[in-house]
mmCIF file of the N, C-alpha and C atoms, coordinates in Angstrom:
data_MODEL
# 
_entry.id   MODEL 
# 
loop_
_atom_site.group_PDB 
_atom_site.id 
_atom_site.type_symbol 
_atom_site.label_atom_id 
_atom_site.label_alt_id 
_atom_site.label_comp_id 
_atom_site.label_asym_id 
_atom_site.label_entity_id 
_atom_site.label_seq_id 
_atom_site.pdbx_PDB_ins_code 
_atom_site.Cartn_x 
_atom_site.Cartn_y 
_atom_site.Cartn_z 
_atom_site.occupancy 
_atom_site.B_iso_or_equiv 
_atom_site.pdbx_formal_charge 
_atom_site.auth_seq_id 
_atom_site.auth_comp_id 
_atom_site.auth_asym_id 
_atom_site.auth_atom_id 
_atom_site.pdbx_PDB_model_num 
ATOM 1   N N  . MET A 1 1  ? 127.845 111.752 69.763  1.00 0.00 ? 1  MET A N  1 
ATOM 2   C CA . MET A 1 1  ? 126.841 111.563 70.673  1.00 0.00 ? 1  MET A CA 1 
ATOM 3   C C  . MET A 1 1  ? 127.346 111.718 72.482  1.00 0.00 ? 1  MET A C  1 
ATOM 4   N N  . VAL A 1 2  ? 128.697 111.346 72.183  1.00 0.00 ? 2  VAL A N  1 
ATOM 5   C CA . VAL A 1 2  ? 129.135 111.100 73.837  1.00 0.00 ? 2  VAL A CA 1 
ATOM 6   C C  . VAL A 1 2  ? 129.680 112.564 73.891  1.00 0.00 ? 2  VAL A C  1 
ATOM 7   N N  . ASP A 1 3  ? 129.639 113.031 72.926  1.00 0.00 ? 3  ASP A N  1 
ATOM 8   C CA . ASP A 1 3  ? 130.018 114.845 73.233  1.00 0.00 ? 3  ASP A CA 1 
ATOM 9   C C  . ASP A 1 3  ? 129.228 115.545 73.498  1.00 0.00 ? 3  ASP A C  1 
ATOM 10  N N  . ASP A 1 4  ? 127.692 114.617 72.560  1.00 0.00 ? 4  ASP A N  1 
ATOM 11  C CA . ASP A 1 4  ? 126.500 115.091 73.863  1.00 0.00 ? 4  ASP A CA 1 
ATOM 12  C C  . ASP A 1 4  ? 126.333 115.187 75.614  1.00 0.00 ? 4  ASP A C  1 
ATOM 13  N N  . ILE A 1 5  ? 126.624 114.401 75.227  1.00 0.00 ? 5  ILE A N  1 
ATOM 14  C CA . ILE A 1 5  ? 126.632 113.919 76.894  1.00 0.00 ? 5  ILE A CA 1 
ATOM 15  C C  . ILE A 1 5  ? 127.242 114.627 77.955  1.00 0.00 ? 5  ILE A C  1 
ATOM 16  N N  . GLY A 1 6  ? 128.345 115.269 77.370  1.00 0.00 ? 6  GLY A N  1 
ATOM 17  C CA . GLY A 1 6  ? 129.722 115.873 78.645  1.00 0.00 ? 6  GLY A CA 1 
ATOM 18  C C  . GLY A 1 6  ? 129.072 117.060 78.618  1.00 0.00 ? 6  GLY A C  1 
ATOM 19  N N  . TRP A 1 7  ? 128.460 117.920 77.561  1.00 0.00 ? 7  TRP A N  1 
ATOM 20  C CA . TRP A 1 7  ? 127.603 119.101 77.391  1.00 0.00 ? 7  TRP A CA 1 
ATOM 21  C C  . TRP A 1 7  ? 126.097 119.491 77.713  1.00 0.00 ? 7  TRP A C  1 
ATOM 22  N N  . PHE A 1 8  ? 125.673 117.555 77.990  1.00 0.00 ? 8  PHE A N  1 
ATOM 23  C CA . PHE A 1 8  ? 124.712 118.280 78.693  1.00 0.00 ? 8  PHE A CA 1 
ATOM 24  C C  . PHE A 1 8  ? 124.663 117.492 80.638  1.00 0.00 ? 8  PHE A C  1 
ATOM 25  N N  . THR A 1 9  ? 126.047 117.377 80.679  1.00 0.00 ? 9  THR A N  1 
ATOM 26  C CA . THR A 1 9  ? 126.418 116.911 81.800  1.00 0.00 ? 9  THR A CA 1 
ATOM 27  C C  . THR A 1 9  ? 127.037 118.331 82.774  1.00 0.00 ? 9  THR A C  1 
ATOM 28  N N  . LEU A 1 10 ? 127.292 119.318 81.746  1.00 0.00 ? 10 LEU A N  1 
ATOM 29  C CA . LEU A 1 10 ? 127.880 120.357 82.545  1.00 0.00 ? 10 LEU A CA 1 
ATOM 30  C C  . LEU A 1 10 ? 127.089 121.214 82.297  1.00 0.00 ? 10 LEU A C  1 
ATOM 31  N N  . GLY A 1 11 ? 126.288 121.274 81.618  1.00 0.00 ? 11 GLY A N  1 
ATOM 32  C CA . GLY A 1 11 ? 124.477 121.883 81.899  1.00 0.00 ? 11 GLY A CA 1 
ATOM 33  C C  . GLY A 1 11 ? 123.771 121.561 83.725  1.00 0.00 ? 11 GLY A C  1 
ATOM 34  N N  . GLY A 1 12 ? 124.304 120.100 83.207  1.00 0.00 ? 12 GLY A N  1 
ATOM 35  C CA . GLY A 1 12 ? 123.364 119.724 84.475  1.00 0.00 ? 12 GLY A CA 1 
ATOM 36  C C  . GLY A 1 12 ? 123.619 120.276 85.952  1.00 0.00 ? 12 GLY A C  1 
ATOM 37  N N  . ALA A 1 13 ? 125.692 120.565 86.006  1.00 0.00 ? 13 ALA A N  1 
ATOM 38  C CA . ALA A 1 13 ? 126.526 120.864 86.863  1.00 0.00 ? 13 ALA A CA 1 
ATOM 39  C C  . ALA A 1 13 ? 126.058 122.599 87.055  1.00 0.00 ? 13 ALA A C  1 
ATOM 40  N N  . GLY A 1 14 ? 125.980 123.025 86.311  1.00 0.00 ? 14 GLY A N  1 
ATOM 41  C CA . GLY A 1 14 ? 125.404 124.688 86.208  1.00 0.00 ? 14 GLY A CA 1 
ATOM 42  C C  . GLY A 1 14 ? 124.271 124.673 86.863  1.00 0.00 ? 14 GLY A C  1 
ATOM 43  N N  . ALA A 1 15 ? 123.455 123.818 86.729  1.00 0.00 ? 15 ALA A N  1 
ATOM 44  C CA . ALA A 1 15 ? 121.986 124.354 87.494  1.00 0.00 ? 15 ALA A CA 1 
ATOM 45  C C  . ALA A 1 15 ? 122.231 123.331 89.308  1.00 0.00 ? 15 ALA A C  1 
ATOM 46  N N  . SER A 1 16 ? 122.430 122.525 89.178  1.00 0.00 ? 16 SER A N  1 
ATOM 47  C CA . SER A 1 16 ? 122.804 122.211 90.335  1.00 0.00 ? 16 SER A CA 1 
ATOM 48  C C  . SER A 1 16 ? 123.694 123.183 91.653  1.00 0.00 ? 16 SER A C  1 
ATOM 49  N N  . PHE A 1 17 ? 124.350 123.961 90.984  1.00 0.00 ? 17 PHE A N  1 
ATOM 50  C CA . PHE A 1 17 ? 125.631 124.538 91.041  1.00 0.00 ? 17 PHE A CA 1 
ATOM 51  C C  . PHE A 1 17 ? 124.350 126.544 91.534  1.00 0.00 ? 17 PHE A C  1 
ATOM 52  N N  . ALA A 1 18 ? 123.509 126.422 91.237  1.00 0.00 ? 18 ALA A N  1 
ATOM 53  C CA . ALA A 1 18 ? 122.784 127.656 90.755  1.00 0.00 ? 18 ALA A CA 1 
ATOM 54  C C  . ALA A 1 18 ? 122.008 127.477 91.887  1.00 0.00 ? 18 ALA A C  1 
ATOM 55  N N  . LEU A 1 19 ? 121.444 126.675 91.945  1.00 0.00 ? 19 LEU A N  1 
ATOM 56  C CA . LEU A 1 19 ? 120.932 125.565 93.164  1.00 0.00 ? 19 LEU A CA 1 
ATOM 57  C C  . LEU A 1 19 ? 121.075 125.957 94.318  1.00 0.00 ? 19 LEU A C  1 
ATOM 58  N N  . MET A 1 20 ? 122.136 125.120 94.273  1.00 0.00 ? 20 MET A N  1 
ATOM 59  C CA . MET A 1 20 ? 123.198 125.367 95.464  1.00 0.00 ? 20 MET A CA 1 
ATOM 60  C C  . MET A 1 20 ? 123.520 126.742 95.961  1.00 0.00 ? 20 MET A C  1 
ATOM 61  N N  . ALA A 1 21 ? 123.667 127.694 95.180  1.00 0.00 ? 21 ALA A N  1 
ATOM 62  C CA . ALA A 1 21 ? 124.897 129.106 96.131  1.00 0.00 ? 21 ALA A CA 1 
ATOM 63  C C  . ALA A 1 21 ? 122.824 129.531 96.001  1.00 0.00 ? 21 ALA A C  1 
ATOM 64  N N  . LEU A 1 22 ? 122.348 129.537 95.683  1.00 0.00 ? 22 LEU A N  1 
ATOM 65  C CA . LEU A 1 22 ? 120.795 131.140 96.492  1.00 0.00 ? 22 LEU A CA 1 
ATOM 66  C C  . LEU A 1 22 ? 120.975 130.190 97.232  1.00 0.00 ? 22 LEU A C  1 
ATOM 67  N N  . ALA A 1 23 ? 120.498 129.385 96.881  1.00 0.00 ? 23 ALA A N  1 
ATOM 68  C CA . ALA A 1 23 ? 120.409 128.401 98.531  1.00 0.00 ? 23 ALA A CA 1 
ATOM 69  C C  . ALA A 1 23 ? 121.694 128.642 99.326  1.00 0.00 ? 23 ALA A C  1 
ATOM 70  N N  . ALA A 1 24 ? 122.649 128.363 99.528  1.00 0.00 ? 24 ALA A N  1 
ATOM 71  C CA . ALA A 1 24 ? 123.612 129.044 100.667 1.00 0.00 ? 24 ALA A CA 1 
ATOM 72  C C  . ALA A 1 24 ? 123.316 130.540 100.922 1.00 0.00 ? 24 ALA A C  1 
ATOM 73  N N  . SER A 1 25 ? 122.792 131.233 99.922  1.00 0.00 ? 25 SER A N  1 
ATOM 74  C CA . SER A 1 25 ? 123.446 133.052 99.851  1.00 0.00 ? 25 SER A CA 1 
ATOM 75  C C  . SER A 1 25 ? 121.913 133.579 100.638 1.00 0.00 ? 25 SER A C  1 
ATOM 76  N N  . VAL A 1 26 ? 120.316 132.907 100.769 1.00 0.00 ? 26 VAL A N  1 
ATOM 77  C CA . VAL A 1 26 ? 119.706 132.810 101.477 1.00 0.00 ? 26 VAL A CA 1 
ATOM 78  C C  . VAL A 1 26 ? 119.679 132.761 103.238 1.00 0.00 ? 26 VAL A C  1 
ATOM 79  N N  . ALA A 1 27 ? 120.009 130.780 103.414 1.00 0.00 ? 27 ALA A N  1 
ATOM 80  C CA . ALA A 1 27 ? 120.216 131.339 104.778 1.00 0.00 ? 27 ALA A CA 1 
ATOM 81  C C  . ALA A 1 27 ? 121.548 131.653 105.099 1.00 0.00 ? 27 ALA A C  1 
ATOM 82  N N  . ALA A 1 28 ? 122.446 131.619 104.607 1.00 0.00 ? 28 ALA A N  1 
ATOM 83  C CA . ALA A 1 28 ? 123.055 132.061 104.910 1.00 0.00 ? 28 ALA A CA 1 
ATOM 84  C C  . ALA A 1 28 ? 122.754 134.503 105.773 1.00 0.00 ? 28 ALA A C  1 
ATOM 85  N N  . LEU A 1 29 ? 122.173 135.136 104.491 1.00 0.00 ? 29 LEU A N  1 
ATOM 86  C CA . LEU A 1 29 ? 121.575 136.036 104.897 1.00 0.00 ? 29 LEU A CA 1 
ATOM 87  C C  . LEU A 1 29 ? 120.327 135.785 106.240 1.00 0.00 ? 29 LEU A C  1 
ATOM 88  N N  . LYS A 1 30 ? 119.782 134.676 106.071 1.00 0.00 ? 30 LYS A N  1 
ATOM 89  C CA . LYS A 1 30 ? 118.623 134.960 107.540 1.00 0.00 ? 30 LYS A CA 1 
ATOM 90  C C  . LYS A 1 30 ? 119.833 134.627 108.069 1.00 0.00 ? 30 LYS A C  1 
ATOM 91  N N  . ALA A 1 31 ? 120.678 133.982 108.202 1.00 0.00 ? 31 ALA A N  1 
ATOM 92  C CA . ALA A 1 31 ? 121.474 133.807 109.343 1.00 0.00 ? 31 ALA A CA 1 
ATOM 93  C C  . ALA A 1 31 ? 122.316 134.705 109.789 1.00 0.00 ? 31 ALA A C  1 
ATOM 94  N N  . ALA A 1 32 ? 122.472 135.663 109.167 1.00 0.00 ? 32 ALA A N  1 
ATOM 95  C CA . ALA A 1 32 ? 124.055 136.329 109.084 1.00 0.00 ? 32 ALA A CA 1 
ATOM 96  C C  . ALA A 1 32 ? 125.031 135.869 109.390 1.00 0.00 ? 32 ALA A C  1 
ATOM 97  N N  . ALA A 1 33 ? 125.221 134.630 108.756 1.00 0.00 ? 33 ALA A N  1 
ATOM 98  C CA . ALA A 1 33 ? 126.529 134.263 108.878 1.00 0.00 ? 33 ALA A CA 1 
ATOM 99  C C  . ALA A 1 33 ? 127.319 135.381 107.530 1.00 0.00 ? 33 ALA A C  1 
ATOM 100 N N  . VAL A 1 34 ? 127.274 135.744 106.811 1.00 0.00 ? 34 VAL A N  1 
ATOM 101 C CA . VAL A 1 34 ? 128.363 136.205 106.031 1.00 0.00 ? 34 VAL A CA 1 
ATOM 102 C C  . VAL A 1 34 ? 127.884 137.927 105.817 1.00 0.00 ? 34 VAL A C  1 
ATOM 103 N N  . PRO A 1 35 ? 128.756 138.934 104.853 1.00 0.00 ? 35 PRO A N  1 
ATOM 104 C CA . PRO A 1 35 ? 128.379 140.289 105.247 1.00 0.00 ? 35 PRO A CA 1 
ATOM 105 C C  . PRO A 1 35 ? 127.150 139.994 103.670 1.00 0.00 ? 35 PRO A C  1 
ATOM 106 N N  . LYS A 1 36 ? 126.020 141.699 103.847 1.00 0.00 ? 36 LYS A N  1 
ATOM 107 C CA . LYS A 1 36 ? 124.962 141.102 103.571 1.00 0.00 ? 36 LYS A CA 1 
ATOM 108 C C  . LYS A 1 36 ? 124.902 141.323 102.162 1.00 0.00 ? 36 LYS A C  1 
ATOM 109 N N  . TRP A 1 37 ? 126.359 142.224 101.719 1.00 0.00 ? 37 TRP A N  1 
ATOM 110 C CA . TRP A 1 37 ? 126.262 142.267 100.041 1.00 0.00 ? 37 TRP A CA 1 
ATOM 111 C C  . TRP A 1 37 ? 127.032 140.980 99.902  1.00 0.00 ? 37 TRP A C  1 
ATOM 112 N N  . LEU A 1 38 ? 128.468 140.173 100.385 1.00 0.00 ? 38 LEU A N  1 
ATOM 113 C CA . LEU A 1 38 ? 127.863 139.045 99.910  1.00 0.00 ? 38 LEU A CA 1 
ATOM 114 C C  . LEU A 1 38 ? 126.608 137.792 99.661  1.00 0.00 ? 38 LEU A C  1 
ATOM 115 N N  . GLY A 1 39 ? 125.949 138.048 100.634 1.00 0.00 ? 39 GLY A N  1 
ATOM 116 C CA . GLY A 1 39 ? 125.155 137.247 100.550 1.00 0.00 ? 39 GLY A CA 1 
ATOM 117 C C  . GLY A 1 39 ? 124.153 137.527 98.641  1.00 0.00 ? 39 GLY A C  1 
ATOM 118 N N  . ILE A 1 40 ? 124.094 139.181 99.228  1.00 0.00 ? 40 ILE A N  1 
ATOM 119 C CA . ILE A 1 40 ? 123.720 139.188 97.423  1.00 0.00 ? 40 ILE A CA 1 
ATOM 120 C C  . ILE A 1 40 ? 124.044 139.041 96.460  1.00 0.00 ? 40 ILE A C  1 
ATOM 121 N N  . VAL A 1 41 ? 126.086 139.242 96.140  1.00 0.00 ? 41 VAL A N  1 
ATOM 122 C CA . VAL A 1 41 ? 126.810 139.068 95.760  1.00 0.00 ? 41 VAL A CA 1 
ATOM 123 C C  . VAL A 1 41 ? 126.246 137.391 95.025  1.00 0.00 ? 41 VAL A C  1 
ATOM 124 N N  . GLY A 1 42 ? 126.316 136.524 96.009  1.00 0.00 ? 42 GLY A N  1 
ATOM 125 C CA . GLY A 1 42 ? 126.227 135.447 95.861  1.00 0.00 ? 42 GLY A CA 1 
ATOM 126 C C  . GLY A 1 42 ? 124.770 134.762 95.020  1.00 0.00 ? 42 GLY A C  1 
ATOM 127 N N  . ALA A 1 43 ? 123.430 135.339 95.672  1.00 0.00 ? 43 ALA A N  1 
ATOM 128 C CA . ALA A 1 43 ? 122.707 135.210 94.688  1.00 0.00 ? 43 ALA A CA 1 
ATOM 129 C C  . ALA A 1 43 ? 123.028 135.514 93.498  1.00 0.00 ? 43 ALA A C  1 
ATOM 130 N N  . ILE A 1 44 ? 123.328 136.748 92.595  1.00 0.00 ? 44 ILE A N  1 
ATOM 131 C CA . ILE A 1 44 ? 123.507 137.137 91.449  1.00 0.00 ? 44 ILE A CA 1 
ATOM 132 C C  . ILE A 1 44 ? 124.151 136.112 90.865  1.00 0.00 ? 44 ILE A C  1 
ATOM 133 N N  . VAL A 1 45 ? 125.427 135.430 91.640  1.00 0.00 ? 45 VAL A N  1 
ATOM 134 C CA . VAL A 1 45 ? 126.441 134.527 91.562  1.00 0.00 ? 45 VAL A CA 1 
ATOM 135 C C  . VAL A 1 45 ? 125.871 133.395 90.938  1.00 0.00 ? 45 VAL A C  1 
ATOM 136 N N  . GLY A 1 46 ? 124.569 132.846 91.242  1.00 0.00 ? 46 GLY A N  1 
ATOM 137 C CA . GLY A 1 46 ? 123.895 131.207 91.510  1.00 0.00 ? 46 GLY A CA 1 
ATOM 138 C C  . GLY A 1 46 ? 123.016 131.536 90.076  1.00 0.00 ? 46 GLY A C  1 
ATOM 139 N N  . VAL A 1 47 ? 122.271 132.635 89.579  1.00 0.00 ? 47 VAL A N  1 
ATOM 140 C CA . VAL A 1 47 ? 121.744 133.133 88.763  1.00 0.00 ? 47 VAL A CA 1 
ATOM 141 C C  . VAL A 1 47 ? 122.365 132.877 87.929  1.00 0.00 ? 47 VAL A C  1 
ATOM 142 N N  . LEU A 1 48 ? 123.502 133.738 87.541  1.00 0.00 ? 48 LEU A N  1 
ATOM 143 C CA . LEU A 1 48 ? 124.407 133.635 86.641  1.00 0.00 ? 48 LEU A CA 1 
ATOM 144 C C  . LEU A 1 48 ? 125.053 132.615 85.925  1.00 0.00 ? 48 LEU A C  1 
ATOM 145 N N  . SER A 1 49 ? 125.321 131.527 86.897  1.00 0.00 ? 49 SER A N  1 
ATOM 146 C CA . SER A 1 49 ? 126.047 130.257 86.747  1.00 0.00 ? 49 SER A CA 1 
ATOM 147 C C  . SER A 1 49 ? 124.774 129.379 86.305  1.00 0.00 ? 49 SER A C  1 
ATOM 148 N N  . GLY A 1 50 ? 123.907 129.909 85.298  1.00 0.00 ? 50 GLY A N  1 
ATOM 149 C CA . GLY A 1 50 ? 123.272 129.095 84.575  1.00 0.00 ? 50 GLY A CA 1 
ATOM 150 C C  . GLY A 1 50 ? 123.676 129.409 83.128  1.00 0.00 ? 50 GLY A C  1 
ATOM 151 N N  . ALA A 1 51 ? 124.691 130.190 83.281  1.00 0.00 ? 51 ALA A N  1 
ATOM 152 C CA . ALA A 1 51 ? 125.719 130.276 81.681  1.00 0.00 ? 51 ALA A CA 1 
ATOM 153 C C  . ALA A 1 51 ? 126.916 129.350 81.684  1.00 0.00 ? 51 ALA A C  1 
ATOM 154 N N  . THR A 1 52 ? 126.795 128.460 82.434  1.00 0.00 ? 52 THR A N  1 
ATOM 155 C CA . THR A 1 52 ? 127.777 127.347 82.441  1.00 0.00 ? 52 THR A CA 1 
ATOM 156 C C  . THR A 1 52 ? 128.376 126.838 81.084  1.00 0.00 ? 52 THR A C  1 
ATOM 157 N N  . ILE A 1 53 ? 127.582 126.385 80.472  1.00 0.00 ? 53 ILE A N  1 
ATOM 158 C CA . ILE A 1 53 ? 127.806 125.968 78.965  1.00 0.00 ? 53 ILE A CA 1 
ATOM 159 C C  . ILE A 1 53 ? 128.633 127.095 78.341  1.00 0.00 ? 53 ILE A C  1 
ATOM 160 N N  . THR A 1 54 ? 128.451 128.772 78.842  1.00 0.00 ? 54 THR A N  1 
ATOM 161 C CA . THR A 1 54 ? 129.940 130.154 77.887  1.00 0.00 ? 54 THR A CA 1 
ATOM 162 C C  . THR A 1 54 ? 131.239 129.531 78.928  1.00 0.00 ? 54 THR A C  1 
ATOM 163 N N  . PHE A 1 55 ? 131.223 128.519 79.604  1.00 0.00 ? 55 PHE A N  1 
ATOM 164 C CA . PHE A 1 55 ? 132.731 129.033 80.858  1.00 0.00 ? 55 PHE A CA 1 
ATOM 165 C C  . PHE A 1 55 ? 132.487 130.406 81.504  1.00 0.00 ? 55 PHE A C  1 
ATOM 166 N N  . PHE A 1 56 ? 131.979 131.130 81.467  1.00 0.00 ? 56 PHE A N  1 
ATOM 167 C CA . PHE A 1 56 ? 131.326 132.380 82.715  1.00 0.00 ? 56 PHE A CA 1 
ATOM 168 C C  . PHE A 1 56 ? 131.166 131.696 84.146  1.00 0.00 ? 56 PHE A C  1 
ATOM 169 N N  . GLY A 1 57 ? 130.497 130.493 83.887  1.00 0.00 ? 57 GLY A N  1 
ATOM 170 C CA . GLY A 1 57 ? 129.230 130.304 85.088  1.00 0.00 ? 57 GLY A CA 1 
ATOM 171 C C  . GLY A 1 57 ? 130.863 129.131 85.562  1.00 0.00 ? 57 GLY A C  1 
ATOM 172 N N  . ILE A 1 58 ? 131.520 128.696 84.760  1.00 0.00 ? 58 ILE A N  1 
ATOM 173 C CA . ILE A 1 58 ? 132.872 127.915 85.553  1.00 0.00 ? 58 ILE A CA 1 
ATOM 174 C C  . ILE A 1 58 ? 133.449 128.856 86.795  1.00 0.00 ? 58 ILE A C  1 
ATOM 175 N N  . PHE A 1 59 ? 134.400 130.292 85.869  1.00 0.00 ? 59 PHE A N  1 
ATOM 176 C CA . PHE A 1 59 ? 134.806 130.898 86.704  1.00 0.00 ? 59 PHE A CA 1 
ATOM 177 C C  . PHE A 1 59 ? 134.046 131.840 87.759  1.00 0.00 ? 59 PHE A C  1 
ATOM 178 N N  . ALA A 1 60 ? 132.703 131.741 87.903  1.00 0.00 ? 60 ALA A N  1 
ATOM 179 C CA . ALA A 1 60 ? 131.825 132.238 88.270  1.00 0.00 ? 60 ALA A CA 1 
ATOM 180 C C  . ALA A 1 60 ? 131.739 131.079 89.824  1.00 0.00 ? 60 ALA A C  1 
ATOM 181 N N  . TRP A 1 61 ? 131.800 129.754 89.181  1.00 0.00 ? 61 TRP A N  1 
ATOM 182 C CA . TRP A 1 61 ? 131.628 128.862 90.675  1.00 0.00 ? 61 TRP A CA 1 
ATOM 183 C C  . TRP A 1 61 ? 132.818 129.079 91.595  1.00 0.00 ? 61 TRP A C  1 
ATOM 184 N N  . LEU A 1 62 ? 134.280 129.407 91.240  1.00 0.00 ? 62 LEU A N  1 
ATOM 185 C CA . LEU A 1 62 ? 135.262 129.179 91.673  1.00 0.00 ? 62 LEU A CA 1 
ATOM 186 C C  . LEU A 1 62 ? 135.738 130.383 92.678  1.00 0.00 ? 62 LEU A C  1 
ATOM 187 N N  . ALA A 1 63 ? 134.893 131.623 91.939  1.00 0.00 ? 63 ALA A N  1 
ATOM 188 C CA . ALA A 1 63 ? 135.332 132.921 92.335  1.00 0.00 ? 63 ALA A CA 1 
ATOM 189 C C  . ALA A 1 63 ? 133.827 133.063 93.613  1.00 0.00 ? 63 ALA A C  1 
ATOM 190 N N  . TRP A 1 64 ? 132.994 132.364 93.666  1.00 0.00 ? 64 TRP A N  1 
ATOM 191 C CA . TRP A 1 64 ? 131.994 132.339 94.747  1.00 0.00 ? 64 TRP A CA 1 
ATOM 192 C C  . TRP A 1 64 ? 132.473 131.251 96.058  1.00 0.00 ? 64 TRP A C  1 
ATOM 193 N N  . ILE A 1 65 ? 133.245 130.091 95.484  1.00 0.00 ? 65 ILE A N  1 
ATOM 194 C CA . ILE A 1 65 ? 133.624 129.279 96.611  1.00 0.00 ? 65 ILE A CA 1 
ATOM 195 C C  . ILE A 1 65 ? 134.899 130.235 97.198  1.00 0.00 ? 65 ILE A C  1 
ATOM 196 N N  . LEU A 1 66 ? 135.544 130.657 96.619  1.00 0.00 ? 66 LEU A N  1 
ATOM 197 C CA . LEU A 1 66 ? 136.850 131.563 97.379  1.00 0.00 ? 66 LEU A CA 1 
ATOM 198 C C  . LEU A 1 66 ? 136.167 132.409 98.157  1.00 0.00 ? 66 LEU A C  1 
ATOM 199 N N  . VAL A 1 67 ? 135.487 133.645 97.719  1.00 0.00 ? 67 VAL A N  1 
ATOM 200 C CA . VAL A 1 67 ? 135.109 134.403 98.183  1.00 0.00 ? 67 VAL A CA 1 
ATOM 201 C C  . VAL A 1 67 ? 134.173 133.889 99.044  1.00 0.00 ? 67 VAL A C  1 
ATOM 202 N N  . TYR A 1 68 ? 133.184 133.508 99.532  1.00 0.00 ? 68 TYR A N  1 
ATOM 203 C CA . TYR A 1 68 ? 132.276 132.771 100.240 1.00 0.00 ? 68 TYR A CA 1 
ATOM 204 C C  . TYR A 1 68 ? 133.026 132.795 101.348 1.00 0.00 ? 68 TYR A C  1 
ATOM 205 N N  . SER A 1 69 ? 133.849 130.622 100.896 1.00 0.00 ? 69 SER A N  1 
ATOM 206 C CA . SER A 1 69 ? 134.475 130.816 102.359 1.00 0.00 ? 69 SER A CA 1 
ATOM 207 C C  . SER A 1 69 ? 135.436 131.984 102.998 1.00 0.00 ? 69 SER A C  1 
ATOM 208 N N  . LEU A 1 70 ? 136.224 132.688 102.119 1.00 0.00 ? 70 LEU A N  1 
ATOM 209 C CA . LEU A 1 70 ? 136.818 133.718 103.066 1.00 0.00 ? 70 LEU A CA 1 
ATOM 210 C C  . LEU A 1 70 ? 136.274 134.627 103.967 1.00 0.00 ? 70 LEU A C  1 
ATOM 211 N N  . GLY A 1 71 ? 134.470 134.705 103.316 1.00 0.00 ? 71 GLY A N  1 
ATOM 212 C CA . GLY A 1 71 ? 133.705 136.413 104.288 1.00 0.00 ? 71 GLY A CA 1 
ATOM 213 C C  . GLY A 1 71 ? 133.824 135.334 105.125 1.00 0.00 ? 71 GLY A C  1 
ATOM 214 N N  . ALA A 1 72 ? 133.116 134.187 105.299 1.00 0.00 ? 72 ALA A N  1 
ATOM 215 C CA . ALA A 1 72 ? 132.890 133.070 105.771 1.00 0.00 ? 72 ALA A CA 1 
ATOM 216 C C  . ALA A 1 72 ? 133.725 133.165 107.713 1.00 0.00 ? 72 ALA A C  1 
ATOM 217 N N  . LEU A 1 73 ? 134.825 133.313 107.028 1.00 0.00 ? 73 LEU A N  1 
ATOM 218 C CA . LEU A 1 73 ? 135.934 132.668 107.424 1.00 0.00 ? 73 LEU A CA 1 
ATOM 219 C C  . LEU A 1 73 ? 136.180 134.214 108.588 1.00 0.00 ? 73 LEU A C  1 
ATOM 220 N N  . VAL A 1 74 ? 135.995 135.347 107.681 1.00 0.00 ? 74 VAL A N  1 
ATOM 221 C CA . VAL A 1 74 ? 136.494 136.032 108.361 1.00 0.00 ? 74 VAL A CA 1 
ATOM 222 C C  . VAL A 1 74 ? 135.474 137.175 109.525 1.00 0.00 ? 74 VAL A C  1 
ATOM 223 N N  . LYS A 1 75 ? 134.084 137.027 109.275 1.00 0.00 ? 75 LYS A N  1 
ATOM 224 C CA . LYS A 1 75 ? 132.417 137.209 109.226 1.00 0.00 ? 75 LYS A CA 1 
ATOM 225 C C  . LYS A 1 75 ? 132.851 136.229 110.680 1.00 0.00 ? 75 LYS A C  1 
ATOM 226 N N  . ARG A 1 76 ? 133.636 135.197 110.911 1.00 0.00 ? 76 ARG A N  1 
ATOM 227 C CA . ARG A 1 76 ? 133.050 134.922 112.516 1.00 0.00 ? 76 ARG A CA 1 
ATOM 228 C C  . ARG A 1 76 ? 134.159 135.174 113.500 1.00 0.00 ? 76 ARG A C  1 
ATOM 229 N N  . ALA A 1 77 ? 135.462 135.318 112.585 1.00 0.00 ? 77 ALA A N  1 
ATOM 230 C CA . ALA A 1 77 ? 136.623 136.070 113.400 1.00 0.00 ? 77 ALA A CA 1 
ATOM 231 C C  . ALA A 1 77 ? 136.443 137.036 114.557 1.00 0.00 ? 77 ALA A C  1 
# 
């Protein structure tokens, strides 16, 4: 039973990240805060993060956070 709760929590985290990544990507595209290609990739990563239970989504989270942060810093410089 406890093992099922862990997987349910991981799935919920994936859904939460998907919503956050999609919203941040759309907002960044509208504000031109990041390059256009990075906003599109962010939206794709947001959709793909639904595969969190297969652990692909977890690596997508980490990559998105790293690349998006660097993209935002480079765009402002």
